[in-house]
N, C-alpha and C positions, 0 to 999 in steps of 0.2 A: 504494500500500500504506500502510495506516495502523496505528494501535495494535490495532484489532480484527483486521485481517488477520494481522499478525505474531503476535498472541497465539494465533491458531489454529495457526500453525506451531510456535510455541514450546511449546505444551502437550504436544507429542509428545516434547520433549526435557527436560521439567521433572524427570523422574526420573533423568536421566543424572547419575551421581555426579561431583562436582567432584574431580579428582585432586590438587588443590592443598591439601588439608586439612593444617593445620599449617604452611603457608607464609604469608608475608606476601603478601596478595593485593591488588593495586591495581585490577584490572579484574574485574568479575563474569563468571561463566561465560556467562550468558544473552546479553549483548551480544557476546561473543567468538564464540559459535556463530552468532548472527544475522548478524553482519557477514560472517563467513566463508561461510555458506551463500548469502547474497544476492550476495556478490561472485563466487562461483564460478558461480552462475546467470548472472551478467552477463559471464562470460568470464575471470575471474581464474584464472591457472594456477599461481601460486606465492604464497608468503606475502608477498613484496614487493608484488605486485599486489593482494593482498587488503587490505593496510594502505593502499596508495595509493588504492584504490577507497573505502575507509572515510573517508580524509581528504577526498576529493573530495565525498563525500556526507554529511559530518558535519552540516550544517544540517538536512537531511531526517531523518537517523538520530536526531537529538536530539528529534524530534517524538514518537518512540515508544520510545526506549531511554534509560536512565539512563547517561550518559557523563560523570561529573564529572571524570575524568582524561583525557578525549579518546579518541581512537582508539588501541587497543593497537598496539605496534610489531610489525613482522614477526617479530622474535624472540619476542615474547610469543605470537603466534598459533602459531608453530612449537613452542614449549615446551609450551603447553597441549595442542595436538593430539597431540603425541608422548606425553603422559601419559594421555590419555583411553583408557579400555578400548575397544578396537575392536569387540568383540562387543556391548557395551552401546550404543555409538554406532550400529552397524549395525541393531540392533533398533529404536531410536528412529527412524532414518532410514527404514527399510522401513515402519514403521507410519505415518509421515508421508506417504510416497508412496502407500500404500494408501488413506489418508484423502483425499488429493488425487484419486486415481482414482475413489473412491466418490462424492465430491462433484461430480465433473464430469458424472455421469449419462450417460456415453457421448459427451459432447461434448468433443473434445480440441482443444487449441490448440497449434500448433507454435510453440515459443518461440525456435527457432533460425532462423526465416525460411523453412524448407522446408515444402512441402505434404505432407500425409499421403496416401499411395497407397491407393486404395480396392481395388485388386487388384494382385497380384504382377505385375511385368513378366515377359515371356516367358522371359528368361534365368534367372529365379529359380524358375520353375514347375517 
């Protein structure tokens, strides 16, 4: 994934209002969203593991994200996501997933290592 690929993802979140207006902001919203989404796709299950994933991938992340203050702490991820309007985030997320589905043109890739069933097993039929 490079700047072109992530800019495609991020365009769906560009209109998400930053809930920290009026606060002293150390980390921009775009890198926080990007790191969190990528970390969760890679298996992060809590804010500690999101921040840890970001620290492990910082060299790569800095090739397409502006991170002058490094990776946000787990507290920063938690605080920002607790303030984001969930309906606005859901709209952005759903639009992103619809864009991914449309761009796949029917070719799906299993990102979790499982194969896609072409027909239902008998017990689900």
